[in-house]
N, C-alpha and C positions, 0 to 999 in steps of 0.2 A: 554500423553505428547504432547503438542501442540507447534509448532514452526511457526514463521513467517519468513521464509528465506528471506534474502536480495537478490533481483535479480541483481540489478546494484547499484554500488556506483559511482556517478558522482562527480568528483573533478573539481571545477570551480574556476574562479578568473581571474584577468588580467594577462598578461605576467609578468614573474619574481616574481610571488606571492608565489611560492614554490610548485606548483602542482606536478611536477615530483618527487621532494624530498619526498612528502607525499605518493605518489603512491608507490614508492620503499620501504618506511619504513613500510607501512601497509602490503605489501606483505611479507617483511622479517620477520615481527612479527607473521604472520599467515600462512606461507607456501602456499601462493596463495589461501587462503580460499574463497575470494570473487572476483566477476567480477568487476574490477574497470575501469571506463571509464574516459579518459582525456577529459573533457568538455562534455557539454550536449547541449540541445537546447537553454539554457540561453546564451551561447557564440554566437550562431547564431543570437539570438535576439539582443544581445549587439552590434554586428557589423552591423546589419541591422539599428539600431538606429544611429550608428556612421556615416554610409554612406548614410542615408536617403532612405533606401530601404523599400519595403513593409514588414510589420512585422507580418501579419496575420498568415501565416503558421507556423512561429516560435513560436508565442504565443500559438497556438493550440498544437504544439508538446511539448512545455514546460508544458502545462497543462496536457497532457497525461502522461508525466514522473512524474510530481508532484503529480497527483491524484492517482497514483499507490503506495499504502503504503508499497509495498515490495521494493521500491526504496528509496535511500538516496542521498541527494545532499549536498556536503560539499563545502562551498564557502570560499575561502581563501582571506582575506583582511587585510594583515599586514599594518602598518602605511605607508602613501605615502612616507615618508622619506626613508624607507627601500627599497622600489621599485625603487625610483629615484637613490639611491646609487648603487643598483645592475645594473641599466641601465648604469650608468657612468662607472662602472667597466667592464661590460660584453658586453654592447650594445644589440641590438635586430635586427633580420633579417627583421622585418616588420615595427615596430613602431619607431617613433622618440619620444622625451620626451614629446612634446605637445600632440601628438595623444595618447600616453600611459596614460597621465593624463586624457584625455577625456574618454578613456575606463575605467579607474579606477573609475571615478566619476559615470559612468553609472552603474558599478557593485555595488557601494555604495548605489545608489538609489534602485537597484533591491534587494539587500540584506536586506534593511530596510523593504521592503514589504514581501519578501519571508520568512524572519526569523520567521514569525508568524505561518508558517506551521510546522506540527509535524515531518516531515521527512527532514527538512532543518537544517543544522548546519552551523552557520557563525563563522569563526575563525578570530580573529583580532590580532593574535600574529604570530610571526615567527615559522615556522615548526622546531621542534627539537625532540629529543628522547622522552622527557616527554610528549609533546603534542601528538605525534603519538600513544604512548601507551594509553593515555587517550581516544583518538578517537576510538581505537580498542575496548576498554572496553565499550564505548557508543554504538558502533555498535552491539556488542554481547548482550548488554542489550536490544537494540531495537528488536533483533531477538527473545528474550525470552519473548515476550509480553504476558501478561495475557488478559483475556476478558475485564477486566476493563481498562487496558492500551490501548487496541484498541479502546474502546469506547471513551476514553479521546482524543486519536489521531483524531478520526473523529469529535469530538466536537470542537477541536482546529482548524481543517481544516474549519469547518463551520464558526467559529468565525473569521477566517482570511479573509473571503470574506466580501465585503462591504454589501452584502445582507443577510448575515448570512445563506447562503445556498451554498452547494458545490455540483456541478453536476458531476456525474460519478465517485465518489470515489470508489476505489476497492482495494482488498487485497486477498491474498491466505494464508491459514494455512495448516499445515501438522500434522497428528497424526499417531502414530505407532500402533494404534489399542487399546490402553489402555483407551483413552478418560478420563483421570483421573483429568481433571480440570473443569469438568462440575459440576455446583452447582445445585443439585437436588432441593434444597429449592427455588431457584430462578425460577425454572420451574413453581412454583405455584404463580407467580406474579399475584395479584388480577385482574389487568386491562386486562391481556392477557391469563390467564390460559385456558379458554374455547376455545379461538381462537387457541392456540397452540395444544390443544387436538384434535380439528377438523382437523388441518393440518396433524398431526401425523396419525390419523385414515384414512384420505384420501389417504395418501402415502402408508400405509400398505395395504389398500384394493386394490389400483391400482397394487401393486407388486403381491399380492396373486392372483388377477384375471388374470393378464398376465401369471403368471406361470401355472395357471390352464386352460389356453386357453379360458378364458372368454373375448374375444375381437372380433372385426368385422371379423377377419380372421379365428376364431376358432382354432388358432394356439397356442400351449403351448410354452411359452418363457422360456429360461434358464437365468442363471445369467449374461450372456453377452448381454442381450437384450438392445436395444436402446429406449424401450418404457416405462421405469420407470420414469414417469414425473408427476408433479403436477403443475397446473396453476390456477390462480385466479385473480380477479381484485382488491383484497385487497392489503395491503402494502407488504406482502411477496407474490410476484406475480408468481414466477416460481421456481421450484426445479427440477433438472434433475440429474439422477444417472446413471453412466456407470461404469462397471467393466472392466478394461483392465490391463494386465500384473500384475495381483494380487493386483491392486490398485483400490480402490473405488474413483471415481471422482465425486464430488458433486458440481454442479453449482447452485448458488442461485442468483436470481435477486430480489432485494428489491426496489420497485418503489419509495417508500417514507419512510423516517424514521425520527422521532423526536429524534435526537441524544442525546439530553439532558436527556430525560426521559425513552425512551423505547429501544434504540439500544442495550444497554448492555444485556437486557433480550432476545432480538431477536437473538443476536449472541450466547448466551448461549443455547437457544432453538435449533438453527440450528446445533450446535455441537451435541446436544442430538439427533436430528433427524438423523444426519449422523451416529451416533453410532448405532441407531436402525436399519437402513438400512444395515450397516456393519454386524451386527449380523444376520439379516434375510437372507442375501445372503451368510452367513457362510464363510466369507473370513478368511483364515488361514495364519498367518505369513505375512500379507500384510500391506499396508498403506492406509491412507485416505487423499485425497487432497480436500480441501474445498475452493472454489473460490466464493467470495462475490462481487457483484456489487450493490452499493447503489446509485440509480440514483439521488435521491434528499435527501441529508443529510442536514437537516435544524434544526433550533432551534425554535420550534413552538411558544413559548410564545412571543419571540421577533418579529417574523413575524406577529403574531396576533395583537400586539400593534401597528405595523405600519399600 
């Protein structure tokens, strides 16, 4: 059973767009299931644009939040008439109507660009009961991502970039030890089957040698060793395995991935690799955490055409 838990839900939008209302409704429907943040780096960037401040640090922070696929950003943009009416009725401690319209327009521009990303939801309606329940269902659906779903998420993130390449895309998956969504047939993908077998053999040999004391220290390692590591200059560049608190922590660094053609197979294989290490280290009634960093998620045929 694989899960992609949502780390943070960032609720964004201009003042009076309904952020607090949505925050409370999601919590009331889910008994505080998720960590919901009122605003993200997008608000800091918006106000930096509004006041003519340097935008670099806010752009980088937003990129960090956006490129972590365990985060979701919900941008609320009801029609301007709705916000202006609320301002007339309630006022605002910081904005006047002109500055509020300026902020609104900046959010509209940002939403147009960010809506292309797989973990951004732009809402153009007023928040009500039906909308909040719909968003809860979408968030649950996002958490229940299959390998194919994640591949499509990464593909869309690459498409969202003007260069068709996303740098530093990352996500974390959890398994209860059943690893029941691995497709054994896809491990035999013609283009990569020998490559995958070589990695699996290298990892197994490394673990067995360390356990048997075949290292520069002549020291027999146990399941808590920090030395269970694979590295290469190929696309799957690093795999590191740690057992802590009855959880197998697998860290994968993929230096480069053609997300259109091979990423699905790579993720499926790395789940399989995790299951093999989980069994070798004989973890009972434990969990597996798999963290993926894909440094260059690109669409190869488009880049080659350029």
